[in-house]
N, C-alpha and C positions, 0 to 999 in steps of 0.2 A: 437733744443729744444726737450726735451723728457718729456712726461706727463704720470703720473700714474693715471688711472681711476679705482677707488677702490669701485665703487658702480654700481648697475645695471642702464644702461642708454639706451635710445632709440638709435637704430642703425644709425639714421640720423647723430648722433654726429661723427661717425667714418668717414663718407664721408666728412663732413665739415673739419675735422682735416687733412685728406689725401689731400684735395684740396689746403690746405695751406702748405703742406709739413712738417707738424708737426708729429714727431714720438710719438707713445703712446703704452703703455702696458695696456691691459684691464684685470683687475683681480677683479671682483665683489665679488669673494669668499674670498678675503683676510680678516682676522680678525684684531683686533686692533694691536696686536704685529707684525703681518706681515707687516701691513702698516708702522708701526714705523721703522722696519728694513729696508724697501725699500726706504723710503722717501729721505734719503741723496743722492740717486743716480738719482733723478729726478729734473727737473726744475719747474714742476708744478704738482698740485694734483687737480683732479676733483672728487668731492664726493657729495653724497646727504644727508644722515642722519645716516650714519653707526656708527660713533663714534665721541666722543668729542675730538676736536683738541686743546689740552692744552700744557703747557710747557713740560710735559713729552713726548708728541707725536712729537712735532716739533723739527727739527734738529737745531744745532747751526747755527749762521749766515753763509751764504755762498751759498750753492747749491740751495735750494728750493727758487724759486722766487715768486710763486703765489699759491693761493688756490682759486679754483672756486667752489662755492656751487650751485648745481643744484636745486635751490629753492629760496624762498624769505627770509626766516628767517636766522639770523646769530648767534642764541644763542648757536649753537654747535661749535662755533669757539671762542677761547679766543683772541679777537681783540687786546687787549693790548699787549699780548705776540707776536702776529703776527707783530704789528707795531715795537716793540722792536727789532725783528729779521729781519726787513726790508722785510717782506713778504707781497706782495700785495694781497688783498682779493676782490674777485668778487662775485656777487650774481645776480640771475635772477629775480629781483624784478618786472620787467614788464612782465616777461614770462608767469605768471599764473594769473595776475590781473583780466583779463576778465572771466576766469574760476571761480575764487573766487566770483566775483560780481554776476555772474549768479547763483551760488550755494546759495548765501545769499537770492536772490529772490525766488529761488525754495523752499528753506526750509520755508521761511515765508509764501509763498502762500500755501504750503502744510499744514502748521499748522493752518493758518487762515481759510482755507476752509475744514478742517477736511479730507483731501484727503486720508491720510493713514488709519485713523479710518474707514472712509466710505468704502474704498476698502476692508478692512478686513471683514466688516459686510456684504457687498454685496456678497462676495465670500462664506460666510456662510449662505446665504439665508435670510439675514435681510435687509429690505428695509425701512430705518428710515430717512425720509427727515427732519423732524423737529429737531430730535436729532443731525443732522449734519448741521444745519443752520450756515453759515459762517459769517466771519467778513471781511470787506473791508480794503484793504491797503490804498486806496485813502483817502487823508485828514489827515492821521496820521502824527505825528511829530516823525522823526527818528533822534536819536543822534548817530553820528559816533565818536567813540573814536579812534583817529588816522586817519590822512588824507594824507597818502602817496599813493602809487600805488593802493593798494587794496581798501582803503577807498574812494579815488576819483572815481575809476571805479564803485564802488557800488553806490555812489551818482548819477552818470550819469544815471544809470538805474532806480533808485528810482524816478528820476525826471519825468520819463514817466508815473508814477503811481499817479502823483499829490500829492506827499508827500512834507511836509516841512522838509528840511534836515538841521540839525545843526551839524557842525563839530568842534571837539576840538583836537588840536594837540600841545602838550607842546614843541615840537622841532621845530615848524615852526612859521613864522609870515606872515601876509598878504596873506593868502592862500585861502580866500573866492573866489568863482567863480560863474559861472552861475548855478551850480548844488547844491551848499551847501553854507550856511551862516557861516562865522567864528564865533565861539561861545566860551563862557567860559564853564568850566565843571559844574559850579553852574547852569547855565541856562539849560543845558541838564538835570540835575538832577530835575529841577523844571518843565520842560515842555515836556520831551520826553515820547512818548507812547512806543517806541521801542529803545533799546540801542544795538548797534552793535560794537563789538571790532575788531580793525584792528591795533594792536600794537605789538611790539616785546616783547619777554620774557626777562626781566632784573631783577635785584635784586629788583628794585623799583616796578616793575609790578607783581612780583610773589605774588600770593594770594591777589591781590589788590581788586578783587571783592569778598568781604566777607560780613558778616552779617551787619556790620556798613554801608558799602557802599550801600547795597541793601535797608536797612531801611531808608537811607537818601533820597530816591526818593520821591517826593511829591505825586505821584499817582502810582497805580499799573502799571507795564510795562512788555514788552516782552524782553527777553535777547537773544542775538545772539552772538555766539562765534565761529569764524573761524580763530582765531589767534593762541594762544597756550593754551593748557588745564590747565597748571599750574597757569595761571593768575586768574582763577576762582576757588573758593573753593566750590566743589560740595555739600558738606554737608550743606553749607549755602544756596545754590540754592534750595536744597530740602526743607529746612525750609521755604524759600521764597515762594515756590510753595504751601506748605501746608497752610501757613498763607494767601495766596492770594496776597501778595505783588508782586510776579512774576506771571504774568497771563499765561506765557508759555515760553518755551525755545527751541531754535534751537542750537544744540551743535554738531559741527563737530569734536571737540577735547575734550579730557578728561584729568584729572590730571594724570591718569595712563592708558595709551592706551594698555597695556598688560592685557586685560580684563579677561584672565584666571589666572592671578597672582595678584589679588587685595588683599589689606589688608582687615581685617574684616570690618573696618569702611568704606572703599571704596566700598566694596561689598554691604553694606547696602544702601549706597547712589545710587549705580548703579542699584540695584534691584528696588528701588522706581522709578528712572527715566525711566527705560525700561518698566515699567508697566503703566506709565502715558500717557494718551491721550493728555496731555498738552505739551508733549515733543517730538521733532523730533531729532533723532540721526543718524549720518553718520560717517563712519570710517576714518576721516581725508582725505577726498577726495575733499575738496573745490577747490583745484587748480589742480585736478588730471584728466584732460581730455586728449583725444588723441591729440587734437591740442596743448595744453600747453606742452605736453611731448616733442614735436618737438620744439616749440617756445622757451622753456627754453634753449635748446642747441644753437639756433640761437643767443639768447641774450648773452649768455656766450662767444661764439666764437667771436662775434662782439666786446665785451668788451676787450677780450684779444688781439685781432688784433689791436684795437685803442691804447691800452697801449704799445704794442710792437712798 
């Protein structure tokens, strides 16, 4: 078996592949056209987020047997075309779930306790205790949209803070557990103090969190997004923050993450978000820890081994 690795990967992957006697070529520098040209000569492809794998990219049925995505989301792979061509698809859904869950808590605690704002002020010689009085996470009702690997790992951690956790997942049944109560979306909209997104990007979820969705909440709430930026319309989040319907936002992902190449309307939204003390921003690092970098490789290699 011969595998093309076309994205930057932690070197632990190479040892794992060598131990199993699998040959590989490592070319993180390959662009879209180079990947397309080389794919027919390989049994497998390991990739992170370099390019969209659609019909144009994937070879005709035959040589390529599998695609392994070093991450949780599969929105960069046309799964229908892969099935049609008989290509198995793997992803490391469990590889970074703990990192994502911890990042959710970190962002919420940072926002609720004004940690970033207070840090900036103290560094500038401002000692403002009353202006940085915090809000406790304990006792809040948290609505998790999506209860797969990331959602369930987040619920487990929230349980230690005395939160009431409601989980809604349209793709699952009977998924309530010790850490979250299975819920309808309507109940989350009516009861949640915090809404956290843990869903894939699909045509149905694209721009789902918009003005109508936001205004449908019964009370002002905090928004957390560590899933995909395109699910949330940032202009509508800005309007929600201005109106008070959104009390604060933790955003690890944005509609356009090339922040030096924003459209004028995107730039206007981003300028507001980056200047607001009600917003915590991070550069899509929710699952990006040193530990998850290795664990993702372990999960992928184990999946491929079991499949073989």
